[in-house]
C-alpha positions in Angstrom: 0.0 0.0 0.0 1.4 3.4 -1.0 1.7 6.1 1.6 0.5 9.5 0.7 3.4 11.4 2.3 2.0 14.8 1.3 -1.3 14.2 3.0 0.6 12.8 6.1 2.7 15.9 6.2 -0.3 18.2 5.9 -2.0 16.3 8.7 1.1 16.7 10.9 1.2 20.4 10.2 -2.5 20.7 11.0 -2.0 19.0 14.4 0.8 21.4 15.2 -0.6 24.7 14.0 -1.8 27.1 16.8 -5.6 27.3 16.8 -6.2 30.5 18.9 -7.4 30.9 22.5 -8.5 27.6 23.9 -12.1 27.0 24.7 -12.5 27.4 28.5 -14.2 24.0 28.8 -11.2 22.4 27.1 -9.1 23.5 30.0 -11.0 21.5 32.6 -8.8 18.5 31.9 -5.8 20.6 33.1 -7.5 21.0 36.5 -8.6 17.3 36.5 -5.0 16.2 35.8 -3.7 18.4 38.6 -6.2 16.9 41.1 -5.1 13.4 40.1 -1.5 14.3 40.6 -2.3 15.8 44.0 -4.5 12.9 45.2 -2.9 9.8 43.7 0.6 8.9 44.9 1.7 6.9 41.8 0.7 9.9 39.6 2.7 12.3 41.8 5.7 10.0 41.6 5.6 9.8 37.8 5.2 13.6 37.8 8.4 13.8 39.8 10.1 11.7 37.2 9.2 14.3 34.6 10.4 17.1 36.9 13.7 15.3 37.3 14.2 15.1 33.5 13.3 18.8 33.1 15.5 19.7 36.0 18.5 18.0 34.4 17.6 19.5 31.0 17.7 22.9 32.7 21.2 22.3 33.9 22.2 21.1 30.4 20.5 23.8 28.4 21.9 26.7 30.4 25.3 25.0 30.5 25.3 24.9 26.7 24.1 28.5 26.5 27.1 29.7 28.6 29.6 27.7 26.6 29.9 24.4 28.5 29.7 21.0 26.9 26.7 18.8 27.7 28.1 15.2 28.2 25.1 13.3 29.4 22.6 12.8 32.2 21.2 10.1 34.4 17.9 9.6 36.3 18.5 7.3 39.3 16.2 4.7 40.8 15.1 7.1 43.6 14.2 9.7 40.9 17.2 11.9 41.7 19.4 12.8 38.8 22.5 14.5 37.6 23.6 16.1 34.4 27.3 16.4 33.4 28.6 19.4 31.7 32.3 20.1 31.0 34.0 23.5 31.3 35.6 25.7 33.9 35.1 24.5 37.5 34.3 28.0 38.7 33.0 31.3 37.4 29.6 32.7 36.2 29.0 29.9 33.7 29.3 27.2 36.3 27.1 29.2 38.7 24.4 29.8 36.1 24.5 26.1 35.1 24.2 24.9 38.7 21.4 27.4 39.6 19.2 26.6 36.6 18.1 23.1 37.6 15.5 23.8 40.3 13.6 26.7 38.7 13.4 25.2 35.3 10.4 22.9 35.9 8.4 25.8 37.4 9.4 28.3 34.6 8.8 25.7 31.9 5.5 24.6 33.5 4.2 28.2 33.6 5.2 28.8 29.9 3.5 25.5 28.9 0.3 26.6 30.7 0.4 30.0 28.9 1.0 28.3 25.5 -1.8 25.8 26.1 -4.3 28.5 27.0 -3.5 30.3 23.7 -3.9 27.1 21.6 -0.2 26.3 21.2 -0.4 22.8 22.7 0.7 21.2 19.4 3.8 23.4 19.1 4.7 22.6 22.7 4.5 18.9 22.1 6.6 19.0 18.9 9.2 21.0 20.7 9.1 18.5 23.5 9.6 15.6 21.0 12.7 17.4 19.6 14.1 18.0 23.0 13.4 14.4 23.9 15.5 13.2 21.0 18.5 15.1 22.2 18.0 13.8 25.8 17.7 10.3 24.5 21.0 10.5 22.8 22.6 12.0 25.9 21.1 9.4 28.3 23.8 7.5 30.2 21.8 4.6 31.6 19.2 2.2 30.3 16.8 3.4 33.0 17.2 7.0 31.8 16.8 6.1 28.2 13.7 4.0 29.0 12.1 6.9 30.9 12.9 9.4 28.1 11.4 7.0 25.5 8.3 6.5 27.6 7.8 10.3 28.0 8.4 10.7 24.2 5.8 8.0 23.3 3.2 9.6 25.5 4.0 13.0 24.1 3.7 11.7 20.5 0.4 10.0 21.3 -1.0 13.2 22.8 0.2 15.3 19.8 -1.4 12.9 17.3 -4.6 11.7 19.0 -5.2 14.4 21.6 -8.1 16.0 19.7 -10.0 18.8 21.3 -8.7 18.0 24.8 -5.1 18.3 23.8 -4.5 21.8 25.0 -6.2 21.0 28.3 -4.0 18.0 28.9 -0.9 20.0 27.9 -2.0 22.7 30.4 -2.4 20.0 33.0 1.2 18.8 32.4 2.3 22.4 32.9 0.5 22.6 36.2 2.0 19.2 37.3 5.4 20.6 36.5 4.7 23.6 38.7 3.5 21.3 41.5 6.6 19.1 41.1 8.9 22.1 41.2 7.4 23.1 44.6 7.8 19.5 45.9 11.4 19.4 44.8 12.1 22.8 46.4 10.6 21.6 49.7 12.8 18.5 49.6 16.0 20.2 48.8 15.3 22.9 51.5 15.0 20.1 54.1 18.1 18.3 52.9 21.4 18.6 54.8 23.4 17.2 52.0 26.1 19.8 51.1 26.4 18.3 47.7 23.0 19.5 46.7 22.8 22.4 44.3 22.4 25.2 46.9 25.4 23.8 48.8 27.5 23.8 45.6 26.4 27.4 44.9 27.5 28.4 48.4 30.9 26.9 47.7 31.2 28.7 44.4 30.1 32.1 45.7 30.4 34.2 48.9 26.6 33.9 49.3 25.1 31.3 51.7 23.0 28.3 50.6 19.8 29.9 52.1 20.2 32.8 49.6 20.0 30.4 46.7 17.0 28.6 48.1 15.3 32.0 48.4 16.0 32.8 44.7 14.4 29.4 43.7 11.4 30.2 45.9 11.0 33.6 44.2 11.3 32.0 40.7 8.7 29.3 41.6 6.4 31.9 43.0 6.7 34.2 39.9 6.0 31.2 37.7 3.0 30.1 39.7 1.6 33.7 39.6 2.0 33.8 35.8 0.1 30.5 35.4 -2.7 31.6 37.7 -2.9 35.0 36.0 -3.3 33.1 32.7 -5.7 30.4 33.7 -8.2 32.0 36.1 -9.6 34.6 33.7 -10.2 31.9 31.1 -12.0 29.6 33.6 -14.3 32.5 34.6 -15.6 32.4 31.0 -17.3 29.0 31.5 
């Protein structure tokens, strides 16, 4: 059977093209997904897996932007992770790379929510698939590669078969990232491990670890305010 590649391409473009402000009713899945993640422990654990992947991608992305070399990343069994970038052991680039991990899930989550509300869910999913391919190549364990492949498969399925609820589900993923960012910030604030990112930042700068925790708190708060400011007016239209 011959495949009509032109029709397939047009179909893919149609599934990606922004379609304007999302219908308010289509965003209810976002709140439903958030409730599931809040109430059901396995869903919250899987949400933390996505947060870990995004956290490490934040380290890697900022590292590349400041001239470091991204060499790979790993997600451990306990859902912690680490990304390896090569470059100077001190200096602004190392500081920016180390700082970027914790706020990235919150910032990305808020941007995903804004994009979903404005009908850009398809674009978000295609960008996520492209980023997933890079992360798959840079995975340094079978567990990490398997998790990236699973996230990629779910992303592709949502892009292709999401239908009218796609923007709502994408928005829910953004909200889940925001929630996971707060969870991870709470955990790192309670940790006494000096090798955590805020401890590393304290060793790289004259500023104490608590200062860096405060900057992450402010970044998460700003991202949460942006998401709320975007979603609440739309929901009032129902």
